[in-house]
N, C-alpha and C positions, 0 to 999 in steps of 0.2 A: 429467363433468357436462355437460349440454346447456344452451345459452343460446338463449332465444327470439329469432328474428331481429328482431322488432319492438323488443325491448328493446335489442338491439345498435345498431340504426339510430338509435334515440332517443339512446342514449349518445353515439354518434359525432357525430350532428348537433348535440348540445348541448355538444360538446367535453368530454364526461365520460369518454371512453375511458381517460384517465389514471387516473381513480378505479377503473375496471374493472380495470386492470392491478394497482393496489395491492391491491385486494380479492382478485383471483385469486391473487396471490402467496401469500396465506395459506392457499390450498388445496393447497399443495405437499406437505403432510405425508404423504409416501409412504415406505414402508419401504425406501428405498434403502440405508440402513445395513446392513440384514440381507440384502437380495436381491442386492447387488453393483451397481456403477455402471459399466456398459460404456462406455468412451470409444473412439470411432472416430477414427482419425487418418489423414490423407492430405496429400499435397503437390500443389498445382495446378501446371500447366505453367509459370506465371509465377513460381513459387517460393513462393507463399503457403502456409504450413503451417496446416492446419485441424484443430481438435480439437472433437469433437461428442459431446454427451450428449443423446439423445432423451428428451424429457419430455412425453409426449402428453396428460397429465391436464388441462391447461388450454391454451387457444388463445393462447399468447404465446411470445415468444422474447427472450432476452437474448444480446447479442453483445459481446465485448471484442476489440479489435484492439490489439496491443502492438508497439512498435518500440523498438529499442535507441537511444533518443534522450532518456534521462532527464537529470537534473541532473548526473550524473557526467561527461557529455560537454560541459557548459557550459565555455567559457573562464572562467578565474578572474576576469578583468576584466569579464565579462558574466554573472556568476552570476544566475540567474533567467530566462535566455533561454528554456529549454525550457518552463518553466511559463507564461511570457508568451505564447509562440507558441501553445501549446495553448489557452489561454484566448481568444486572438484569433480562433481558428477559428469562434467563435460570433458574430463581428461582422459577418457577411454573406458572400455568395458572389458570384463574378463572373458576368457574362452569358456564356452559352456555348450550344452546341447543345442542352444539357440544359435550358435555360430562361432567362428574363430574370434580370438581377441582382436580388438580394435584400439589402436593408440589414439591420441588426441587428434592427429591429422586424419587418420582413417575414419574416425567418427564424424568429423566435420565434413569430409568428402562424401560420406554416406548420406548425410542430411542434405547436402547440396545436390546430390544426384536425384533425391526424391523431391526436391523443391519444397520441402517441409521444414519445420523447425521444432526443436524441443530444448527447454532450458529450465533452470531452477534458480531460486533466490530466496532469501529469508528476510522477513521484516521483524518488527518487534514481537508480534504474536504468533505468526505462522510461517511455515516453510512451504513454498508453492512451486509446483512443476507445471509447465505449460506446453501444450502441443498444439500446433496448427498444421493442417494438411488439407489438400483437396480430397473429396470424398469418392473419387472413382475407385471402385472396389480393389483392384490390384494395387493401386498406389496407396490407399489408406491402410490396407492390410500390412504392407511393408513398413509404412511409417509407424504404425502401432506396434509392430513387432520390435522395431528398433528402439522405440520409446520404452517398451517393456524391459529391454535389456539395460538401458541407461538408468531406469528407475530401480530395477532390482539387482543389477549386477555391475555396479560401477567398479572400476579397477583401483581407484585411489592410488596411483603410482607415486611412490615417495619422492622420486627424482623431480617430478613436476611441482610438488608442494615445496620442496627446497628451492626450486627455481622461482615460484610465484610469491612465496612469502616475502622475500626482500622487496619485490615490486609493491606489494601491499604496504609494507612499512615505509617505503619511499613516498608513496602516495599520502600516507598519514602525515609524514613530516612536511611534505609540501603544503598540505591543507592547513597545517598549524601555522604557516607563515601568513595566513589570511586573517584579518581582524574578525570577519564574520564567523569563522570557525571557532576562534577563541571565545567570542561572546556567547555563541551557542553552547559550547561546552560548559561554561560557567553557569549559564542559565539552566541547562538540563540537570546539572549536579545539584543546584539549589532547589529546583522544583521537585525532583524525584527522590532526593536523598539517597538512601541505600536500596531503593527499589530497583529491580532489574532494568526497568525502562531507562534508568540513568547510568547503566554500566557503560564504560568507555572502552572501545577497542584501541589498544595501544601496542607499541612494539613489544612490550613485555608479555602482554596476553597472547599475542600471536606467536611468540617464541615458545610459549607453553603448549601450543597445539601441535599434536603429532598426527600422522596418518592413522595410527591406531585409535586415536580419539575420534576421528571422523568415521572410521569403520564401526566403532562402538555406538556412536550416535545414530548412524544409519540403521544398524541392527535393532536399536532400541525404539526408534521413532517411525521408521518407514514400514508400517504394517497395515494390511488391508482394513482391520477393524478400527484403526485410527483415522482413516482417510475420508475426506469429503471431496466428491468429484462433481464439478459443474461443467455442463456441455451446452454449447450453442452452435447449431449448424444443421446441415441437410441430412439428418439421420432421424429415424423414428425410434420409438422406445426399444424395440427388439434389437435394432442395430447398435444403439447406444449401450445397451446392457452387454452385448457381445464385445464391443470395444473396451468397456471397462474390465470385463473378465480377462481379455487379452493383455491389457495394460498391467494387470497384477499377476500375470501368469509366472513371472520370475521372482515374485516377492513371497517369501515363506508365510504361510497362513498360521502364524503363531498366536498365542494368547495375548490379550491386551489388558494388563492390570491397570487400575486407575492411576492416572498420572498424579504426582504430588501437587498439592495446591500451591499457587504462587500468591504471596501476600498482596494486599491492596496497597495502593499508593497512599501514604499518610497525608493527612491534611496539614497545611501550614498553620502553626500556632501564633507566629508573630511575623511582622514584615521583615524582609531581608534586603539589604542594598549593598551591591558591590560596585566599586569604581576601579576600573582596571586601566593602567597606563598602557598605551600602544601607539607606536608611530604610525598614525593613519590620517589621511586627508579628511575622513569623515568619522564622526562619532557614531557608534552603534548603540542603540537603546533597545532593550528588551524588558517587557513587564509582563508578569503572568503568575500562574498558580496551577495546581492540579485541577482539571476540569471535570469530566464525567465519563462514564462507560458508554460504549455504543448502545447497549441495551437499555439505557435510561429512557423512561417515558417522556422526558422533556426534550428529546432529540429534535423534534421539528420546531419547537418554540425557540430552542437555542440556535438552530441552523438559520432560521429566518431572522432572529434577532441579531445574530452576528453579521449577516448580510447587511443589515442596516448600520451596525456599529462600525465595522471595518473590513468586512469581507466582500463588499459590493463594488470595490474599485472606486472610480471617481464619483459614484453616487453615495458613498458611505459618509457617515457623520464625522468620523475621524479625518477623512480626506478634506471634507468641507472646512473643518475648524483648524486643522494643523497646516494643511497645504494651501487651500484656496484663500482663506481669509488672512493668513499670517505669513505664508511663504516660508515656513520653517523646514520643510522637507519636500523632496520630489514625490516620495511614496511613503505612506503609512498604512498598516494593515493589521487585522486581527483574525485569529482563527482558533478553532477547537480541533484537537486531534484525538478523538475518542477511540478506545480499543477495548480489549477484554478487561482492562483496568482504566482508571481515570487518566487519560492523556492530557497533555498540557493545554491550557488556554494561554495564548501568546498575543501580545501587541508588540509590533516591531517597527522601527524606523531608522533612517540614517539622516544625519544633519551636520551642519558645520560645528566643529568642536565648541566654539564659543556660544552656540545656541542650544546646546544639549540640555542644559538645566531648564531653560524656558520651554522647550518642546516637551520635556518630561513632565513638567508641572501641568501643562495644558492637557496632555494625554490623561493624566490622573484625574483632572477635573471633568473631562468629557466622559470618561469611564464611570466615575462615581455618579454623575448625573444620570447616565443611561441606566445604571443598575437601580438607582432610586426611582426614576420616573418612567423608564421604558421609552419606546419610540412614540412619535406622534402618529395620528391616524393617517396622515399624508405619507409619512415614511413607510408605514406598514403596507399601505395599498401599493405603493411603488415597488416595494420588495416582492410582494405577492405577484404582481404583474410580471416582473422580471423573471422570477424563479419559475412560475408556471409557464410563461411564454417560452422559456428556454429549456423546459423539461425534455422535449424531444431530442435535443442535442446531447442529452446524457445517455441515450440508447440508440444513436443513429449509426452504429456499426456493430458487427459481431463482437469485436473486442470490448467495446464499452458495455454491451449488454452482458457479456460474460463477467465483467467486473462486478456488475450489479447482481447477477445471479449468485456469484461466489460470495458477495457480501451478505446476501440473504441467507445462504447456507451456513456461512461461518458464524453469523451472529444470531441464528435462530429466529429470523424475522418471519412474519407471515408470508405465505406463498403469493398472496395478492398484494404484497407491499408496493410493487411498482404500479399496479392498477389503482391504488388508493393514494398514491403520493401527492398528487395535486389536490385532492380533497383534504388531506391532512394539513397542507399548507393553507388552503383557502379558509378553513374554519377557525384559524387562530385569530385572537384579538389582542389588543394592547395589553390587557390585564394578564393574559397567558404569558406573554413574553416577559413582562416586568416580573411576574412571580417566578418564572423559571430562572431568570438571571439573578434574582435575589437569593434563590436557593443554592445556586452554584458558585457565585463569585463573591469574594470578600475583598473589595479594593483596599481596605486598610491592612490586609495581611499578605500582600503579594510580594513576589521576588522582583527586584529591579537590578538589572545589570547595565552599566554604562561603561563602554570601552572606548578609549581614545579621546575623551573630552579634555579640555585644557586643565580642568581641576581634578582629573581622574585619580591622581595620587594623593589628594588631600583628604 
């Protein structure tokens, strides 16, 4: 599709390029799912690993930069450090040869003028920076230069951290008034124990974080040789390589010693049950255990099996048994959350306090039967049809495709992972799913948290 130059200049001059990006994203409905998605991969001399999918249909690019600097590397006494540091990179940039200092407002105005965006956040495993811009040469060069400054030269102003920290603490306190938060905290602590996945960000841990801690984390973690960059957009390999080079032009090319290992999530040895009193109109029930790593070869069998068990919405077995047949809840669900370590397997529901025990017992029975017997042939075929039929919706925008490419890069998956996804699902049989669930789940050793039931204190 061609864009009239006058229209583009008007959009940019009026700071509406961001709207152009949002509109253009909807034009991505290309038959990638059927034509294959070629992913190019190379490593720059400074160690940056680059993954590229060329998408020339619209003049835009999405970039994600990932570092092994997520919450799993936070010290327990400073839980929340990675997320705080990532957020603070938007508070301004230092003066340098790249330009004058920009405070929080100046940086925001600069991005608005470009109609582009750049931001950062931290999950359990990784810290990610994302850039989105139109690819017109002058515009992209300016956006990349500004992103390079924000990536490599954040100011970390102490005054803004002192301003923002009380807001974060207030948000934590407000969240703690909700029953779902209290149930989730108890569940996470029981499932993960002392593993970093279970660390809790609190008022105390935030008060132990200083600007100097953020600066030290940035210097330690944000290095080219630790970076993985995923790109989806209207750039060829040479243009993408130049973009990555410019993005890291403000980051010192220092050495990269091996990062210290993070221990694995320990298996549960015995069942645990917690009944928590809480003044709530609904009882919250959570059941689960440590699940599996994303690199586990059982990934597809567990994904399809969970779709049947409780991840497929109204078509799942848990919904059929707990909601449809007995009316014990409006919604019941199950999911795995695999990462670099074994993320939790979780079954959750809300119900009337006086029905909590009945619903819990039924969930346990459905789960034990599924682990023992697996799905029926009919359930399996329906799940395959649903997942394969909906695969195109997983990659129908640049942003979604970027998420998938970054997932491939981060987890070391084959470059043809998306091309073979439907075949991996299609070849599964009932025995595969039953065996995978039997290897991963032990219904007799799970954590149970029931919050707000009438007998919670007993």
